[in-house]
N, C-alpha and C positions, 0 to 999 in steps of 0.2 A: 638085745642080743649079744651074746658071747664072743669072747674077742676072735676066737676060729672062726665061728661064723660069721662075724664081719668081716676078717681077712677074705673068706669063702665067697663071701657077697660082691665085696670090692672086686676080685677077680672075674667074678661072670660079669658085673655088671660095664667094667671096664672095655671087657673082649665084646660083649654084646653093643656097646655105644659105638667101637669100633668097627663092626660087621654092620651094623645099622648105617652109619654115617657113610661108609665105602660104597654100599649099594645104593643109597637112597641119593648120594653125590653123582654116581655112574647114572643113576636114571635119570636125574634132573639134566645131566650134559648128553643127554641121548646117546650113549655110550653104554657097552658091556665095561664091566668093570674089570681092569686088569688080574690076571693071577696074584697072589700074594709075595709068592716069590719075583716075580716078576717089579712089582711095586718095591720091595725092598730093594731090590738091585738098583732100580732106579734112584730111589733115596739115598742109595750109597755112593753112587757113582755122580749124582747134584752134590752132595757134601765134598766129594774129592774127584773132580774132573781130571780124569788120565789116570785115573787107579789102573793097574793092571788087572787082566782076568784072573791070575792067580793068588793076588792080592784080594781082590773081591770074592773069590771063594772061601780064604781064609777068614776074612773079616765076618762072612754071612754062616761060616761052620758047616759048609755044604762041599762036595766033590767040586773038583776042577771040570769036569766033564758035565755037570749040571751047570754051573755057570755059562758053558759053552753052549750049550742048550738054550737056556734063556739070551744070553747075547744073541744067539741066531734068530731066537724068535721076536727080538725087540729090534734087530738090525732088521729082520724082513716087514716089520711094522711102522718101520722108519722112525722109529722114537730112540735109535741108540747108534750112535757111530763106532767103528773101532779101526783103529789105527795101530800099524806096526810101528815101534819106538825107534827110531833111528839109529839110535846106538845098538841096541839089540834087535835085531830084527824078528827072532822068536818070540818078542814080549807083543801083547796086544794091550793097546790103553783104549780106555772106554771114557766115552763124552755124550752127554745127551744133546738130540736134535732141538733145532727150534719148537719141532714140534711136539717133543717131549716137555718143553719147559710151559709151552704153551698147553699142553694138556693137565701139565702140573698144577698149574697157577689156576685155570678155571676151576679143576678139583677142588681144590682149596677155597675158593670163591663159594662152590656151591656148599660146600662144608662148613663155611662159617653162618650162611645164608639159614641153613638148617640149621643151625645150632641158635642163632639169633631169635628164629621164629618159635623152635620149643622153648628156649628161655623166658620167651617172652608170655608162654603159657602157663608160666609157675608163679607163684603168690609170690612178692616181693622178698620175701624172708627166705623162702626157698631158692630163689634166681641169687639173691647176694651170698648166702653159704654155700651154694655151687660153683659162685666167682671166685669166693673167697677161698676155696680150696685149691685153687689153681698152682699158687707157687706152693704149697706143700706137695701137690704130686708133679709139679716140676721136680722138687726135690727127690722124689720118690724114682722118677724117671732115672734120673743121674745115677741115685744108687743103684738100680738095677742094671744100668751100663756097666758100672763098674765092680759088680758082684754079680756075674751070673751065675 
């Protein structure tokens, strides 16, 4: 396989793995998968509790009104708390609720179980190759985060 083809295949495989794991983990949890934009916001808030709505919009590369809609939907679902900043009442600070943290932990557990089961179906050499690729994939992820 040529390098360009291998890179294209890597992108396709990673994307499909992500979608399949997301849907399958949600199915195992017996709930609908959240929209990707909501998940991205929740992951950002988990990484940076108290982030402002404006900063979340900047970090996600989206319009502030889009984040406002996401915040409203997640707040209505009981997954996000929004608080006014005591120093500047115009600023809204975002935090995950206990329900969101529980949901995210359950999702991670279901995803890990799915991966464990799927890896067990591979021959030992293929399983070892996939697991050996994880550090390189972590470095690729870091490179993508720093070079959009």
